[in-house]
mmJSON file of the N, C-alpha and C atoms, coordinates in Angstrom:
{"data_MODEL":{"atom_site":{
"group_PDB":["ATOM","ATOM","ATOM","ATOM","ATOM","ATOM","ATOM","ATOM","ATOM","ATOM","ATOM","ATOM","ATOM","ATOM","ATOM","ATOM","ATOM","ATOM","ATOM","ATOM","ATOM","ATOM","ATOM","ATOM","ATOM","ATOM","ATOM","ATOM","ATOM","ATOM","ATOM","ATOM","ATOM","ATOM","ATOM","ATOM","ATOM","ATOM","ATOM","ATOM","ATOM","ATOM","ATOM","ATOM","ATOM","ATOM","ATOM","ATOM","ATOM","ATOM","ATOM","ATOM","ATOM","ATOM","ATOM","ATOM","ATOM","ATOM","ATOM","ATOM","ATOM","ATOM","ATOM","ATOM","ATOM","ATOM","ATOM","ATOM","ATOM","ATOM","ATOM","ATOM","ATOM","ATOM","ATOM","ATOM","ATOM","ATOM","ATOM","ATOM","ATOM","ATOM","ATOM","ATOM","ATOM","ATOM","ATOM","ATOM","ATOM","ATOM","ATOM","ATOM","ATOM","ATOM","ATOM","ATOM","ATOM","ATOM","ATOM","ATOM","ATOM","ATOM","ATOM","ATOM","ATOM","ATOM","ATOM","ATOM","ATOM","ATOM","ATOM","ATOM","ATOM","ATOM","ATOM","ATOM","ATOM","ATOM","ATOM","ATOM","ATOM","ATOM","ATOM","ATOM","ATOM","ATOM","ATOM","ATOM","ATOM","ATOM","ATOM","ATOM","ATOM","ATOM","ATOM","ATOM","ATOM","ATOM","ATOM","ATOM","ATOM","ATOM","ATOM","ATOM","ATOM","ATOM","ATOM","ATOM","ATOM","ATOM","ATOM","ATOM","ATOM","ATOM","ATOM","ATOM","ATOM","ATOM","ATOM","ATOM","ATOM","ATOM","ATOM","ATOM","ATOM","ATOM","ATOM","ATOM","ATOM","ATOM","ATOM"],
"id":[1,2,3,4,5,6,7,8,9,10,11,12,13,14,15,16,17,18,19,20,21,22,23,24,25,26,27,28,29,30,31,32,33,34,35,36,37,38,39,40,41,42,43,44,45,46,47,48,49,50,51,52,53,54,55,56,57,58,59,60,61,62,63,64,65,66,67,68,69,70,71,72,73,74,75,76,77,78,79,80,81,82,83,84,85,86,87,88,89,90,91,92,93,94,95,96,97,98,99,100,101,102,103,104,105,106,107,108,109,110,111,112,113,114,115,116,117,118,119,120,121,122,123,124,125,126,127,128,129,130,131,132,133,134,135,136,137,138,139,140,141,142,143,144,145,146,147,148,149,150,151,152,153,154,155,156,157,158,159,160,161,162,163,164,165,166,167,168,169,170,171],
"type_symbol":["N","C","C","N","C","C","N","C","C","N","C","C","N","C","C","N","C","C","N","C","C","N","C","C","N","C","C","N","C","C","N","C","C","N","C","C","N","C","C","N","C","C","N","C","C","N","C","C","N","C","C","N","C","C","N","C","C","N","C","C","N","C","C","N","C","C","N","C","C","N","C","C","N","C","C","N","C","C","N","C","C","N","C","C","N","C","C","N","C","C","N","C","C","N","C","C","N","C","C","N","C","C","N","C","C","N","C","C","N","C","C","N","C","C","N","C","C","N","C","C","N","C","C","N","C","C","N","C","C","N","C","C","N","C","C","N","C","C","N","C","C","N","C","C","N","C","C","N","C","C","N","C","C","N","C","C","N","C","C","N","C","C","N","C","C","N","C","C","N","C","C"],
"label_atom_id":["N","CA","C","N","CA","C","N","CA","C","N","CA","C","N","CA","C","N","CA","C","N","CA","C","N","CA","C","N","CA","C","N","CA","C","N","CA","C","N","CA","C","N","CA","C","N","CA","C","N","CA","C","N","CA","C","N","CA","C","N","CA","C","N","CA","C","N","CA","C","N","CA","C","N","CA","C","N","CA","C","N","CA","C","N","CA","C","N","CA","C","N","CA","C","N","CA","C","N","CA","C","N","CA","C","N","CA","C","N","CA","C","N","CA","C","N","CA","C","N","CA","C","N","CA","C","N","CA","C","N","CA","C","N","CA","C","N","CA","C","N","CA","C","N","CA","C","N","CA","C","N","CA","C","N","CA","C","N","CA","C","N","CA","C","N","CA","C","N","CA","C","N","CA","C","N","CA","C","N","CA","C","N","CA","C","N","CA","C","N","CA","C","N","CA","C","N","CA","C"],
"label_alt_id":[null,null,null,null,null,null,null,null,null,null,null,null,null,null,null,null,null,null,null,null,null,null,null,null,null,null,null,null,null,null,null,null,null,null,null,null,null,null,null,null,null,null,null,null,null,null,null,null,null,null,null,null,null,null,null,null,null,null,null,null,null,null,null,null,null,null,null,null,null,null,null,null,null,null,null,null,null,null,null,null,null,null,null,null,null,null,null,null,null,null,null,null,null,null,null,null,null,null,null,null,null,null,null,null,null,null,null,null,null,null,null,null,null,null,null,null,null,null,null,null,null,null,null,null,null,null,null,null,null,null,null,null,null,null,null,null,null,null,null,null,null,null,null,null,null,null,null,null,null,null,null,null,null,null,null,null,null,null,null,null,null,null,null,null,null,null,null,null,null,null,null],
"label_comp_id":["MET","MET","MET","HIS","HIS","HIS","VAL","VAL","VAL","HIS","HIS","HIS","VAL","VAL","VAL","HIS","HIS","HIS","GLY","GLY","GLY","GLN","GLN","GLN","ASN","ASN","ASN","GLY","GLY","GLY","GLU","GLU","GLU","ALA","ALA","ALA","LYS","LYS","LYS","PHE","PHE","PHE","TRP","TRP","TRP","LEU","LEU","LEU","GLU","GLU","GLU","PRO","PRO","PRO","TRP","TRP","TRP","ILE","ILE","ILE","GLU","GLU","GLU","LEU","LEU","LEU","ALA","ALA","ALA","LYS","LYS","LYS","ASN","ASN","ASN","TYR","TYR","TYR","GLY","GLY","GLY","LEU","LEU","LEU","SER","SER","SER","GLN","GLN","GLN","LYS","LYS","LYS","GLU","GLU","GLU","LEU","LEU","LEU","GLY","GLY","GLY","GLU","GLU","GLU","ALA","ALA","ALA","LEU","LEU","LEU","TYR","TYR","TYR","LEU","LEU","LEU","ILE","ILE","ILE","GLU","GLU","GLU","LYS","LYS","LYS","TYR","TYR","TYR","GLU","GLU","GLU","TYR","TYR","TYR","ASP","ASP","ASP","ILE","ILE","ILE","ARG","ARG","ARG","THR","THR","THR","ALA","ALA","ALA","TRP","TRP","TRP","HIS","HIS","HIS","GLU","GLU","GLU","HIS","HIS","HIS","PHE","PHE","PHE","ARG","ARG","ARG","SER","SER","SER"],
"label_asym_id":["A","A","A","A","A","A","A","A","A","A","A","A","A","A","A","A","A","A","A","A","A","A","A","A","A","A","A","A","A","A","A","A","A","A","A","A","A","A","A","A","A","A","A","A","A","A","A","A","A","A","A","A","A","A","A","A","A","A","A","A","A","A","A","A","A","A","A","A","A","A","A","A","A","A","A","A","A","A","A","A","A","A","A","A","A","A","A","A","A","A","A","A","A","A","A","A","A","A","A","A","A","A","A","A","A","A","A","A","A","A","A","A","A","A","A","A","A","A","A","A","A","A","A","A","A","A","A","A","A","A","A","A","A","A","A","A","A","A","A","A","A","A","A","A","A","A","A","A","A","A","A","A","A","A","A","A","A","A","A","A","A","A","A","A","A","A","A","A","A","A","A"],
"label_entity_id":["1","1","1","1","1","1","1","1","1","1","1","1","1","1","1","1","1","1","1","1","1","1","1","1","1","1","1","1","1","1","1","1","1","1","1","1","1","1","1","1","1","1","1","1","1","1","1","1","1","1","1","1","1","1","1","1","1","1","1","1","1","1","1","1","1","1","1","1","1","1","1","1","1","1","1","1","1","1","1","1","1","1","1","1","1","1","1","1","1","1","1","1","1","1","1","1","1","1","1","1","1","1","1","1","1","1","1","1","1","1","1","1","1","1","1","1","1","1","1","1","1","1","1","1","1","1","1","1","1","1","1","1","1","1","1","1","1","1","1","1","1","1","1","1","1","1","1","1","1","1","1","1","1","1","1","1","1","1","1","1","1","1","1","1","1","1","1","1","1","1","1"],
"label_seq_id":[1,1,1,2,2,2,3,3,3,4,4,4,5,5,5,6,6,6,7,7,7,8,8,8,9,9,9,10,10,10,11,11,11,12,12,12,13,13,13,14,14,14,15,15,15,16,16,16,17,17,17,18,18,18,19,19,19,20,20,20,21,21,21,22,22,22,23,23,23,24,24,24,25,25,25,26,26,26,27,27,27,28,28,28,29,29,29,30,30,30,31,31,31,32,32,32,33,33,33,34,34,34,35,35,35,36,36,36,37,37,37,38,38,38,39,39,39,40,40,40,41,41,41,42,42,42,43,43,43,44,44,44,45,45,45,46,46,46,47,47,47,48,48,48,49,49,49,50,50,50,51,51,51,52,52,52,53,53,53,54,54,54,55,55,55,56,56,56,57,57,57],
"pdbx_PDB_ins_code":[null,null,null,null,null,null,null,null,null,null,null,null,null,null,null,null,null,null,null,null,null,null,null,null,null,null,null,null,null,null,null,null,null,null,null,null,null,null,null,null,null,null,null,null,null,null,null,null,null,null,null,null,null,null,null,null,null,null,null,null,null,null,null,null,null,null,null,null,null,null,null,null,null,null,null,null,null,null,null,null,null,null,null,null,null,null,null,null,null,null,null,null,null,null,null,null,null,null,null,null,null,null,null,null,null,null,null,null,null,null,null,null,null,null,null,null,null,null,null,null,null,null,null,null,null,null,null,null,null,null,null,null,null,null,null,null,null,null,null,null,null,null,null,null,null,null,null,null,null,null,null,null,null,null,null,null,null,null,null,null,null,null,null,null,null,null,null,null,null,null,null],
"Cartn_x":[6.157,5.784,4.726,3.649,2.57,1.881,1.019,0.244,-1.182,-2.146,-3.552,-3.963,-4.765,-5.252,-6.776,-7.394,-8.854,-9.359,-10.416,-11.041,-12.55,-13.265,-14.719,-15.378,-14.784,-15.42,-14.844,-13.871,-13.284,-11.919,-11.13,-9.779,-8.872,-7.576,-6.585,-5.407,-4.639,-3.424,-2.28,-1.188,0.001,1.169,1.88,3.133,4.194,5.103,6.244,7.529,7.49,8.677,8.287,9.076,10.403,10.343,9.143,8.941,7.488,7.176,5.816,4.929,3.869,2.91,1.571,0.523,-0.816,-0.967,-1.438,-1.685,-3.162,-4.046,-5.497,-6.207,-7.297,-8.127,-9.57,-10.189,-11.576,-12.405,-12.585,-13.506,-12.926,-11.636,-11.074,-10.955,-11.187,-11.072,-9.596,-9.352,-7.979,-7.378,-8.195,-7.71,-7.297,-8.133,-7.808,-6.557,-6.431,-5.236,-3.99,-4.103,-2.97,-2.564,-3.553,-3.263,-2.615,-3.122,-2.543,-1.103,-0.86,0.495,1.438,0.987,1.793,2.187,1.201,1.472,2.377,2.174,3.035,4.474,4.662,6.015,6.612,5.812,6.294,6.71,5.943,6.187,6.727,7.356,7.847,8.758,9.68,10.597,9.823,8.885,8.099,7.249,6.669,5.856,6.714,7.883,8.779,9.247,9.566,10.009,8.895,7.67,6.538,6.272,6.418,6.222,7.203,8.471,9.492,9.259,8.843,8.546,7.378,6.346,5.14,5.379,6.165,6.358,7.659,8.345,9.588,9.244,9.919,9.685,10.87],
"Cartn_y":[-4.71,-3.369,-3.48,-2.718,-2.765,-1.405,-1.283,-0.058,-0.457,0.284,0.085,1.138,0.72,1.595,1.564,2.736,2.822,3.49,2.934,3.502,3.534,4.017,4.108,2.741,1.742,0.422,-0.592,-0.185,-1.126,-0.686,-1.666,-1.373,-2.559,-2.315,-3.366,-3.131,-4.181,-4.124,-4.623,-3.876,-4.251,-4.429,-5.535,-5.708,-4.855,-4.299,-3.559,-4.361,-5.423,-6.255,-7.716,-8.575,-8.252,-7.505,-7.481,-6.687,-6.225,-5.312,-4.792,-5.821,-6.239,-7.177,-7.051,-7.412,-7.363,-8.445,-8.056,-9.012,-9.409,-8.436,-8.669,-7.614,-8.015,-7.08,-7.262,-6.181,-6.201,-5.283,-5.684,-4.988,-4.027,-3.76,-2.856,-3.568,-2.83,-3.391,-3.558,-4.293,-4.453,-3.101,-2.216,-0.88,-0.12,-0.165,0.517,-0.076,-1.4,-2.049,-1.623,-1.541,-1.108,0.322,1.187,2.58,2.67,1.882,1.87,1.383,0.306,-0.232,0.8,1.48,2.519,3.595,4.055,5.114,4.617,3.382,2.825,2.751,2.281,2.204,3.592,4.533,5.892,6.571,6.343,7.011,6.066,4.992,3.985,4.591,5.438,6.032,6.845,7.652,8.475,7.61,6.549,5.648,4.984,4.48,3.825,4.809,6.027,7.042,7.353,7.53,7.812,6.641,5.426,4.227,4.248,4.477,4.48,5.617,6.761,7.881,7.548,6.949,6.647,5.565,4.532,3.403,3.46,4.584,4.74,4.731,3.888,3.883,3.314],
"Cartn_z":[7.294,6.918,5.822,5.975,4.999,4.918,3.924,3.743,3.359,3.893,3.553,2.527,1.573,0.52,0.566,0.594,0.631,-0.642,-1.208,-2.39,-2.206,-3.194,-3.11,-2.984,-3.594,-3.653,-2.673,-1.876,-0.942,-0.479,-0.084,0.392,0.128,0.277,0.065,1.002,1.181,1.994,1.117,1.099,0.352,1.315,1.185,1.91,1.239,2.034,1.493,1.612,2.396,2.596,2.527,1.95,1.424,0.094,-0.532,-1.745,-1.753,-2.623,-2.688,-3.367,-2.647,-3.221,-2.509,-3.215,-2.662,-1.598,-0.424,0.653,0.67,0.641,0.684,-0.145,-0.758,-1.503,-1.068,-0.69,-0.25,-1.147,-2.404,-3.29,-4.309,-4.306,-5.306,-6.649,-7.716,-9.07,-9.437,-10.497,-10.975,-11.348,-11.909,-12.256,-10.999,-9.967,-8.715,-8.07,-8.112,-7.561,-8.328,-9.636,-10.456,-10.141,-9.977,-9.633,-8.252,-7.32,-5.971,-6.013,-6.732,-6.84,-7.457,-8.478,-9.116,-8.094,-7.312,-6.324,-5.2,-4.764,-3.718,-4.208,-5.431,-5.986,-6.17,-6.629,-6.86,-5.558,-4.494,-3.217,-2.141,-2.566,-1.629,-0.551,-0.952,0.018,1.058,0.61,1.534,2.466,1.936,2.754,3.815,3.418,4.38,5.454,5.049,5.997,7.0,6.507,7.389,8.326,7.832,8.657,9.831,9.519,10.569,11.565,11.084,11.983,12.895,12.334,13.096,14.154,13.812,14.703,15.487,15.419,16.192,17.687,18.44,19.888,20.622],
"occupancy":[1.0,1.0,1.0,1.0,1.0,1.0,1.0,1.0,1.0,1.0,1.0,1.0,1.0,1.0,1.0,1.0,1.0,1.0,1.0,1.0,1.0,1.0,1.0,1.0,1.0,1.0,1.0,1.0,1.0,1.0,1.0,1.0,1.0,1.0,1.0,1.0,1.0,1.0,1.0,1.0,1.0,1.0,1.0,1.0,1.0,1.0,1.0,1.0,1.0,1.0,1.0,1.0,1.0,1.0,1.0,1.0,1.0,1.0,1.0,1.0,1.0,1.0,1.0,1.0,1.0,1.0,1.0,1.0,1.0,1.0,1.0,1.0,1.0,1.0,1.0,1.0,1.0,1.0,1.0,1.0,1.0,1.0,1.0,1.0,1.0,1.0,1.0,1.0,1.0,1.0,1.0,1.0,1.0,1.0,1.0,1.0,1.0,1.0,1.0,1.0,1.0,1.0,1.0,1.0,1.0,1.0,1.0,1.0,1.0,1.0,1.0,1.0,1.0,1.0,1.0,1.0,1.0,1.0,1.0,1.0,1.0,1.0,1.0,1.0,1.0,1.0,1.0,1.0,1.0,1.0,1.0,1.0,1.0,1.0,1.0,1.0,1.0,1.0,1.0,1.0,1.0,1.0,1.0,1.0,1.0,1.0,1.0,1.0,1.0,1.0,1.0,1.0,1.0,1.0,1.0,1.0,1.0,1.0,1.0,1.0,1.0,1.0,1.0,1.0,1.0,1.0,1.0,1.0,1.0,1.0,1.0],
"B_iso_or_equiv":[0.0,0.0,0.0,0.0,0.0,0.0,0.0,0.0,0.0,0.0,0.0,0.0,0.0,0.0,0.0,0.0,0.0,0.0,0.0,0.0,0.0,0.0,0.0,0.0,0.0,0.0,0.0,0.0,0.0,0.0,0.0,0.0,0.0,0.0,0.0,0.0,0.0,0.0,0.0,0.0,0.0,0.0,0.0,0.0,0.0,0.0,0.0,0.0,0.0,0.0,0.0,0.0,0.0,0.0,0.0,0.0,0.0,0.0,0.0,0.0,0.0,0.0,0.0,0.0,0.0,0.0,0.0,0.0,0.0,0.0,0.0,0.0,0.0,0.0,0.0,0.0,0.0,0.0,0.0,0.0,0.0,0.0,0.0,0.0,0.0,0.0,0.0,0.0,0.0,0.0,0.0,0.0,0.0,0.0,0.0,0.0,0.0,0.0,0.0,0.0,0.0,0.0,0.0,0.0,0.0,0.0,0.0,0.0,0.0,0.0,0.0,0.0,0.0,0.0,0.0,0.0,0.0,0.0,0.0,0.0,0.0,0.0,0.0,0.0,0.0,0.0,0.0,0.0,0.0,0.0,0.0,0.0,0.0,0.0,0.0,0.0,0.0,0.0,0.0,0.0,0.0,0.0,0.0,0.0,0.0,0.0,0.0,0.0,0.0,0.0,0.0,0.0,0.0,0.0,0.0,0.0,0.0,0.0,0.0,0.0,0.0,0.0,0.0,0.0,0.0,0.0,0.0,0.0,0.0,0.0,0.0],
"pdbx_formal_charge":[null,null,null,null,null,null,null,null,null,null,null,null,null,null,null,null,null,null,null,null,null,null,null,null,null,null,null,null,null,null,null,null,null,null,null,null,null,null,null,null,null,null,null,null,null,null,null,null,null,null,null,null,null,null,null,null,null,null,null,null,null,null,null,null,null,null,null,null,null,null,null,null,null,null,null,null,null,null,null,null,null,null,null,null,null,null,null,null,null,null,null,null,null,null,null,null,null,null,null,null,null,null,null,null,null,null,null,null,null,null,null,null,null,null,null,null,null,null,null,null,null,null,null,null,null,null,null,null,null,null,null,null,null,null,null,null,null,null,null,null,null,null,null,null,null,null,null,null,null,null,null,null,null,null,null,null,null,null,null,null,null,null,null,null,null,null,null,null,null,null,null],
"auth_seq_id":[1,1,1,2,2,2,3,3,3,4,4,4,5,5,5,6,6,6,7,7,7,8,8,8,9,9,9,10,10,10,11,11,11,12,12,12,13,13,13,14,14,14,15,15,15,16,16,16,17,17,17,18,18,18,19,19,19,20,20,20,21,21,21,22,22,22,23,23,23,24,24,24,25,25,25,26,26,26,27,27,27,28,28,28,29,29,29,30,30,30,31,31,31,32,32,32,33,33,33,34,34,34,35,35,35,36,36,36,37,37,37,38,38,38,39,39,39,40,40,40,41,41,41,42,42,42,43,43,43,44,44,44,45,45,45,46,46,46,47,47,47,48,48,48,49,49,49,50,50,50,51,51,51,52,52,52,53,53,53,54,54,54,55,55,55,56,56,56,57,57,57],
"auth_comp_id":["MET","MET","MET","HIS","HIS","HIS","VAL","VAL","VAL","HIS","HIS","HIS","VAL","VAL","VAL","HIS","HIS","HIS","GLY","GLY","GLY","GLN","GLN","GLN","ASN","ASN","ASN","GLY","GLY","GLY","GLU","GLU","GLU","ALA","ALA","ALA","LYS","LYS","LYS","PHE","PHE","PHE","TRP","TRP","TRP","LEU","LEU","LEU","GLU","GLU","GLU","PRO","PRO","PRO","TRP","TRP","TRP","ILE","ILE","ILE","GLU","GLU","GLU","LEU","LEU","LEU","ALA","ALA","ALA","LYS","LYS","LYS","ASN","ASN","ASN","TYR","TYR","TYR","GLY","GLY","GLY","LEU","LEU","LEU","SER","SER","SER","GLN","GLN","GLN","LYS","LYS","LYS","GLU","GLU","GLU","LEU","LEU","LEU","GLY","GLY","GLY","GLU","GLU","GLU","ALA","ALA","ALA","LEU","LEU","LEU","TYR","TYR","TYR","LEU","LEU","LEU","ILE","ILE","ILE","GLU","GLU","GLU","LYS","LYS","LYS","TYR","TYR","TYR","GLU","GLU","GLU","TYR","TYR","TYR","ASP","ASP","ASP","ILE","ILE","ILE","ARG","ARG","ARG","THR","THR","THR","ALA","ALA","ALA","TRP","TRP","TRP","HIS","HIS","HIS","GLU","GLU","GLU","HIS","HIS","HIS","PHE","PHE","PHE","ARG","ARG","ARG","SER","SER","SER"],
"auth_asym_id":["A","A","A","A","A","A","A","A","A","A","A","A","A","A","A","A","A","A","A","A","A","A","A","A","A","A","A","A","A","A","A","A","A","A","A","A","A","A","A","A","A","A","A","A","A","A","A","A","A","A","A","A","A","A","A","A","A","A","A","A","A","A","A","A","A","A","A","A","A","A","A","A","A","A","A","A","A","A","A","A","A","A","A","A","A","A","A","A","A","A","A","A","A","A","A","A","A","A","A","A","A","A","A","A","A","A","A","A","A","A","A","A","A","A","A","A","A","A","A","A","A","A","A","A","A","A","A","A","A","A","A","A","A","A","A","A","A","A","A","A","A","A","A","A","A","A","A","A","A","A","A","A","A","A","A","A","A","A","A","A","A","A","A","A","A","A","A","A","A","A","A"],
"auth_atom_id":["N","CA","C","N","CA","C","N","CA","C","N","CA","C","N","CA","C","N","CA","C","N","CA","C","N","CA","C","N","CA","C","N","CA","C","N","CA","C","N","CA","C","N","CA","C","N","CA","C","N","CA","C","N","CA","C","N","CA","C","N","CA","C","N","CA","C","N","CA","C","N","CA","C","N","CA","C","N","CA","C","N","CA","C","N","CA","C","N","CA","C","N","CA","C","N","CA","C","N","CA","C","N","CA","C","N","CA","C","N","CA","C","N","CA","C","N","CA","C","N","CA","C","N","CA","C","N","CA","C","N","CA","C","N","CA","C","N","CA","C","N","CA","C","N","CA","C","N","CA","C","N","CA","C","N","CA","C","N","CA","C","N","CA","C","N","CA","C","N","CA","C","N","CA","C","N","CA","C","N","CA","C","N","CA","C","N","CA","C","N","CA","C","N","CA","C","N","CA","C"],
"pdbx_PDB_model_num":[1,1,1,1,1,1,1,1,1,1,1,1,1,1,1,1,1,1,1,1,1,1,1,1,1,1,1,1,1,1,1,1,1,1,1,1,1,1,1,1,1,1,1,1,1,1,1,1,1,1,1,1,1,1,1,1,1,1,1,1,1,1,1,1,1,1,1,1,1,1,1,1,1,1,1,1,1,1,1,1,1,1,1,1,1,1,1,1,1,1,1,1,1,1,1,1,1,1,1,1,1,1,1,1,1,1,1,1,1,1,1,1,1,1,1,1,1,1,1,1,1,1,1,1,1,1,1,1,1,1,1,1,1,1,1,1,1,1,1,1,1,1,1,1,1,1,1,1,1,1,1,1,1,1,1,1,1,1,1,1,1,1,1,1,1,1,1,1,1,1,1]
}}}
């Protein structure tokens, strides 16, 4: 399970399992990565719920 984050200067991919961690960074600054990580942690439940809804089959 993962989430993609897009910003003005690039994008990143974060793994959600087994824990939240940066998988790849394509141009985001450390500040942008920190903000993304904060939001992912804050909305982790909503992200996981949306993931399961989207990939339910």
